[in-house]
C-alpha positions in Angstrom: 101.5 85.2 84.5 102.9 88.4 83.2 100.4 91.2 82.8 99.3 91.7 79.1 101.1 94.7 77.7 97.9 95.9 76.1 96.3 96.2 79.5 99.0 98.2 81.2 100.2 101.7 80.1 103.9 102.3 79.4 104.3 104.2 82.7 103.5 101.0 84.7 106.9 99.9 86.2 105.5 96.3 86.6 104.4 95.7 83.0 107.2 93.3 82.2 107.2 91.4 85.5 105.2 88.6 87.1 102.1 89.8 89.0 102.7 87.1 91.6 105.0 84.2 92.0 104.1 80.9 93.7 107.0 79.4 95.7 106.4 76.4 97.9 103.6 77.3 100.3 103.9 81.0 99.6 102.7 83.4 97.1 104.7 86.6 96.6 102.6 89.4 95.2 104.3 92.2 93.3 103.7 95.8 94.2 100.1 96.6 93.4 99.0 100.0 92.2 95.4 101.3 92.2 94.5 100.8 88.5 91.1 101.3 87.0 89.2 98.2 86.0 90.5 98.3 82.4 94.1 98.9 83.6 94.5 102.0 81.4 95.2 104.5 84.2 95.4 104.9 87.9 92.2 105.7 89.9 91.9 109.5 90.3 88.9 109.6 92.6 86.0 107.6 94.0 84.2 107.6 90.6 87.0 105.4 89.3 86.8 102.9 92.2 85.8 99.3 91.4 83.0 99.5 94.0 81.2 102.6 95.4 82.6 103.9 98.6 80.6 103.5 101.8 80.4 105.8 104.8 83.9 104.6 106.0 85.6 105.9 102.9 83.7 109.0 101.8 82.1 111.8 103.8 79.6 112.9 101.1 81.1 116.3 100.8 82.9 117.2 97.6 85.9 119.0 99.0 86.7 116.1 101.4 86.1 113.5 98.6 88.4 115.4 96.3 91.3 115.3 98.8 90.8 111.7 100.0 89.3 110.2 96.8 92.4 109.2 95.0 93.8 107.4 98.0 90.5 105.7 98.8 89.8 104.7 95.2 93.3 103.3 94.7 93.0 101.4 98.0 89.7 99.8 96.9 91.2 98.9 93.5 94.2 97.3 95.1 92.0 95.2 97.4 90.0 94.1 94.4 93.2 93.1 92.6 94.3 91.0 95.5 90.9 89.3 95.7 91.0 88.4 92.0 94.6 87.2 92.2 94.0 85.1 95.3 90.8 83.5 94.1 92.9 81.8 91.4 95.1 80.3 94.1 92.2 79.0 96.1 92.9 81.7 98.8 91.4 84.9 100.0 92.4 88.0 102.0 92.5 85.9 105.2 95.5 84.1 103.7 97.7 87.3 103.6 100.5 86.9 106.0 102.1 90.3 105.7 101.9 93.2 103.4 103.7 96.5 102.9 101.7 99.7 102.6 104.1 102.1 100.8 102.4 105.5 100.7 103.2 108.7 98.9 101.8 110.8 101.8 101.2 109.2 105.2 98.8 112.0 106.1 96.2 109.9 104.3 97.0 106.7 106.1 93.6 106.9 108.0 91.8 106.6 104.7 93.6 103.3 104.0 93.1 102.1 107.5 89.4 102.8 107.5 88.9 100.7 104.4 91.0 97.7 105.6 89.1 97.8 109.0 85.9 97.3 107.0 87.4 94.6 104.7 89.7 92.6 107.0 88.3 91.7 110.5 91.5 89.7 111.3 94.2 91.7 109.4 97.6 90.5 108.5 100.9 91.9 109.9 101.8 95.0 108.0 104.4 97.7 107.6 103.4 101.2 106.6 106.0 103.8 105.6 106.0 106.9 103.4 108.1 106.6 100.2 108.8 108.6 97.1 107.1 108.3 93.8 105.9 104.9 92.5 105.5 106.1 88.9 107.3 108.9 87.0 104.0 110.8 86.6 103.5 110.7 90.4 99.9 109.6 90.1 100.1 106.6 92.4 99.2 107.3 96.0 100.2 103.9 97.4 101.8 100.6 96.5 101.0 97.4 98.3 103.1 94.2 98.0 102.6 91.0 100.1 103.4 87.5 101.0 100.4 85.1 101.1 99.8 81.5 102.3 98.6 79.5 99.3 95.4 77.6 99.7 97.2 74.3 98.9 99.7 74.9 101.7 97.1 74.7 104.5 97.5 70.9 104.5 101.2 71.2 105.4 101.5 74.4 107.3 98.0 74.7 108.7 95.9 77.8 108.6 97.3 81.3 109.0 97.2 82.2 112.7 96.9 85.7 114.2 99.3 85.2 117.1 99.1 87.3 120.4 102.9 88.0 120.6 103.5 90.4 123.5 99.8 91.0 123.8 100.1 93.9 126.4 101.5 96.0 123.5 98.5 97.1 121.6 98.8 97.6 117.8 98.9 101.3 116.7 96.4 100.7 113.9 94.3 97.9 112.4 97.0 95.2 111.9 98.3 92.2 113.7 101.7 92.3 115.4 102.4 88.6 114.7 101.1 86.2 112.1 102.1 82.5 112.2 102.2 80.0 109.3 103.6 76.7 110.6 107.0 77.4 112.0 107.3 80.8 110.3 106.6 84.1 112.2 105.8 87.2 110.1 105.9 90.3 112.3 104.6 93.7 111.5 106.9 96.6 111.3 107.6 97.6 114.9 108.1 101.2 116.0 109.3 102.8 119.2 106.0 103.7 120.9 105.0 101.9 124.1 101.7 100.3 123.4 101.6 98.8 126.9 101.0 102.2 128.4 98.0 104.6 128.1 98.3 106.7 125.0 101.1 104.6 123.6 103.8 107.2 124.4 106.8 107.8 122.1 110.2 106.7 123.2 112.1 110.0 123.0 115.5 109.5 124.6 117.7 107.5 127.0 115.5 108.4 130.0 112.6 106.4 128.4 114.3 103.1 128.4 115.9 100.9 131.2 119.5 101.5 132.2 120.5 98.3 130.3 119.7 100.0 127.0 121.6 103.2 127.7 125.1 101.9 126.8 125.7 104.7 124.3 124.8 107.4 126.8 127.9 109.5 127.7 126.3 112.0 130.1 127.0 115.1 127.9 124.0 117.1 126.6 125.2 117.7 123.1 126.2 114.1 122.3 123.3 112.5 124.1 120.8 114.8 122.4 122.1 113.8 119.0 122.6 110.1 119.7 119.9 109.5 122.3 116.7 109.5 120.2 117.8 106.9 117.6 119.7 104.8 120.1 116.9 104.7 122.6 114.3 104.0 119.9 116.4 101.3 118.3 117.0 99.6 121.6 113.3 99.8 122.6 112.1 98.4 119.2 114.5 95.4 119.3 113.5 94.7 122.8 109.9 94.8 121.8 110.6 92.4 119.0 112.3 90.1 121.6 109.2 90.2 123.7 106.9 89.3 120.7 109.2 86.4 119.7 109.6 85.0 123.2 105.9 85.0 123.6 105.7 82.7 120.6 108.5 80.3 121.7 111.3 82.0 119.6 114.1 84.4 120.2 116.2 87.0 118.5 118.7 84.3 117.3 115.8 82.7 115.3 115.3 85.8 113.1 115.9 85.2 109.5 115.6 88.7 108.1 115.3 92.3 109.3 114.2 95.2 107.1 114.9 98.6 108.7 113.4 101.9 107.6 115.2 105.0 108.9 113.8 108.5 108.9 117.3 109.8 108.4 120.2 107.7 107.1 122.6 109.9 109.1 121.3 107.9 112.1 122.7 104.6 110.6 125.9 104.5 112.7 124.1 105.0 116.0 121.4 102.5 114.9 124.1 100.0 114.0 125.9 100.3 117.3 122.7 99.2 119.0 121.8 96.7 116.3 125.0 94.7 116.7 124.5 94.3 120.4 121.4 92.2 119.8 122.9 89.6 117.4 125.7 87.1 117.7 128.0 85.3 115.1 125.2 84.3 112.7 123.2 87.5 112.4 120.0 87.8 110.2 119.9 89.2 106.7 119.6 93.0 106.9 118.3 95.6 104.6 118.4 99.3 105.6 116.8 102.1 103.5 115.7 105.6 104.3 111.9 106.3 104.1 110.3 109.7 103.7 108.2 109.0 106.8 108.3 106.1 109.3 105.7 105.4 111.9 104.2 108.4 113.6 104.5 110.7 116.6 108.2 111.4 115.8 109.4 107.8 115.4 112.8 107.6 113.7 112.8 103.9 112.9 110.6 101.0 111.9 112.0 97.4 112.1 110.3 94.4 110.4 111.6 90.9 111.3 110.8 87.4 109.9 111.6 84.5 112.2 111.3 80.8 112.8 109.9 79.0 115.8 112.7 76.4 116.7 111.9 72.8 117.1 109.1 72.8 114.5 111.0 70.8 111.8 112.6 73.6 109.8 116.2 74.7 110.5 117.8 78.1 110.2 121.1 78.3 108.3 123.5 81.0 107.1 125.3 81.1 103.7 128.0 83.6 103.1 129.9 83.5 99.8 133.7 83.0 99.7 135.4 86.2 100.6 132.3 87.7 102.1 133.1 91.0 103.8 130.0 92.1 105.7 129.6 95.9 105.5 127.4 95.8 108.6 126.3 93.2 111.2 124.5 90.9 108.8 124.7 87.7 106.9 124.7 87.6 103.1 121.9 85.0 102.9 119.8 83.3 105.7 117.6 80.3 105.1 114.6 79.0 107.0 114.3 75.6 105.3 113.8 76.4 101.6 112.9 80.1 102.2 115.9 82.3 101.8 116.4 86.0 102.5 119.2 88.1 101.0 120.6 91.1 102.7 120.3 94.5 101.0 122.8 94.8 98.1 124.4 98.1 97.1 126.1 98.6 93.8 129.7 98.2 94.9 132.6 96.7 93.1 134.6 93.7 94.5 136.7 96.2 96.4 133.6 97.5 98.2 133.5 100.9 96.4 130.6 102.3 94.4 131.1 101.6 90.8 132.6 104.6 89.0 133.2 103.3 85.4 133.0 100.2 83.3 136.7 99.3 84.0 135.9 98.9 87.7 133.3 96.2 87.1 133.8 92.5 87.3 133.2 90.2 84.4 129.6 89.2 85.4 128.6 92.8 85.9 130.0 93.8 82.5 127.9 91.1 80.9 124.7 92.3 82.6 125.6 95.9 81.6 125.3 94.7 78.0 128.7 95.7 76.8 128.0 99.5 77.0 131.3 101.4 77.1 129.6 104.5 78.6 127.1 103.9 81.4 125.3 106.0 84.0 125.9 105.7 87.7 122.7 103.8 88.2 123.5 101.4 85.4 127.0 100.7 86.8 125.7 100.3 90.3 122.8 98.1 89.2 125.1 95.8 87.2 127.3 95.4 90.3 124.3 94.7 92.6 123.0 92.1 90.2 126.4 90.4 90.0 126.5 90.2 93.8 122.9 88.9 93.9 124.0 86.1 91.5 127.1 85.4 93.6 125.1 84.9 96.8 122.6 82.7 95.1 125.4 80.7 93.5 127.2 80.2 96.8 123.9 78.6 98.1 123.9 76.3 95.0 121.2 78.2 93.1 120.7 80.4 90.1 118.5 83.4 89.3 115.5 81.1 88.7 115.3 80.5 92.5 114.5 84.2 93.0 110.9 84.6 94.1 110.7 88.2 95.0 112.9 91.2 94.2 112.8 94.7 95.7 114.5 97.6 93.9 115.2 100.8 95.8 116.0 103.8 93.6 117.2 107.3 94.4 115.2 108.5 91.4 112.2 106.6 89.9 113.1 108.2 86.6 116.1 105.9 86.5 114.0 102.7 86.6 114.2 102.1 82.8 118.0 102.0 83.0 118.0 99.7 86.0 115.2 97.5 84.5 117.1 96.9 81.3 120.0 95.4 83.3 117.6 93.3 85.5 115.7 91.9 82.5 119.0 90.9 80.9 120.2 89.3 84.1 117.0 87.4 84.7 116.7 86.0 81.2 113.3 84.4 80.7 112.5 84.4 84.5 110.4 87.2 86.0 110.2 87.2 89.9 107.6 89.2 91.8 108.8 92.8 92.0 108.5 96.0 94.0 110.0 99.2 92.8 110.4 102.1 95.3 111.9 105.6 95.3 114.0 106.2 98.5 116.0 109.3 99.4 118.8 106.9 100.4 118.5 103.4 99.0 121.5 102.2 101.1 123.7 103.3 103.9 126.3 104.5 101.4 126.8 108.1 100.2 126.2 108.2 96.4 124.1 105.1 96.2 121.6 105.3 93.3 120.1 101.8 93.7 120.0 98.8 96.0 118.4 95.4 95.9 116.9 93.0 98.4 115.5 89.6 97.5 113.8 86.5 98.7 114.6 83.1 97.2 112.9 79.7 97.3 115.3 76.7 97.2 112.7 73.9 97.2 112.7 71.0 94.7 109.9 72.8 92.7 111.2 76.1 91.3 109.2 79.4 91.8 106.5 79.9 89.1 104.8 83.0 87.9 101.0 83.0 88.0 
């Protein structure tokens, strides 16, 4: 159910949205922030934590605790929120398939990792990237959203399984590379470090990958120095994903969705030249955003795929709306049975340009804009993105009520109220699970203020807020 307004301060970007949404066998959890027990404010230190820290989360020295306390306390609070939420679904932390750990400062990732090592002996797949602010006040250290296997789904999909994947590649932290739920494979965000070698060395340039992956190498120092790092890291990461999938009886053609976090959006063209080599005529859904920090050791990219194991009773299918002009190697919407992933949507007009004024908007976008004659760039772009979201759902025979999870990437978190007004108007009475993130570049398009990505559920029983 929607969080009571009395329990959430006005600065909470999630106060008007579902805390979680049940959709078929899955539970989609909105971005969780580290609130105090009464929900009045975010935890500022260990004194605010729902449980006292142990020796894995606090050193006992005041100066250390002051620096690490906010991250530690908010982490403990988020875990407590997950426990409470999942108890109501007959599930627990062991049902989490994958979560995203969005952090304000990845320097404090070890604080989070120490806590989850204590709490989760068999952790889910995870993706951890540094992002911008999560609230306007900038008092949230991290935001964690997730997808969970509902307790009632065990009878049909079986228990969540920690799968070995390419087991010679060790995980870089306390997470699982591959989690299985029936025919679905949820992979952690993969980064270009070679976990099969001592010390997990960073992939730095063309010399660190086999000749087959060096097709962008030209043999000139200036060009190869610019292109080589992102090209080699992209090739290595996709090849690593291939190894994980093949170890589980799947392949790259079975991928439903790919989320790519780039350290620098200027690397998108070189990334894409490698990306398109790995996929054929029915590519997966694709979302690309810039993060403030991806991975570690100098990694430039993190890639998170979701895939199907073929021959397990659920088919993969692609749905592109009429007149679809893919701006990159991607499909508009890709289904694995009733689970549907939509590619990232920028706020462009029907001509493919960023919206500049109300006159450039289509009829649907104007309706969601609410009839305003004068609108900001983020409002114009958001209205266009929502109209495209509806178009893609409509082409698959569904409406906004089939939306289970929505991610909103903003150039400036201060523009969330403007974007939210349009989204609330477009969604009507329905409130999907939500994640709101601030990104330096929310889409591979100069001037983009906002982009959307979404997951739908097309089963006979519509998604429901819990």
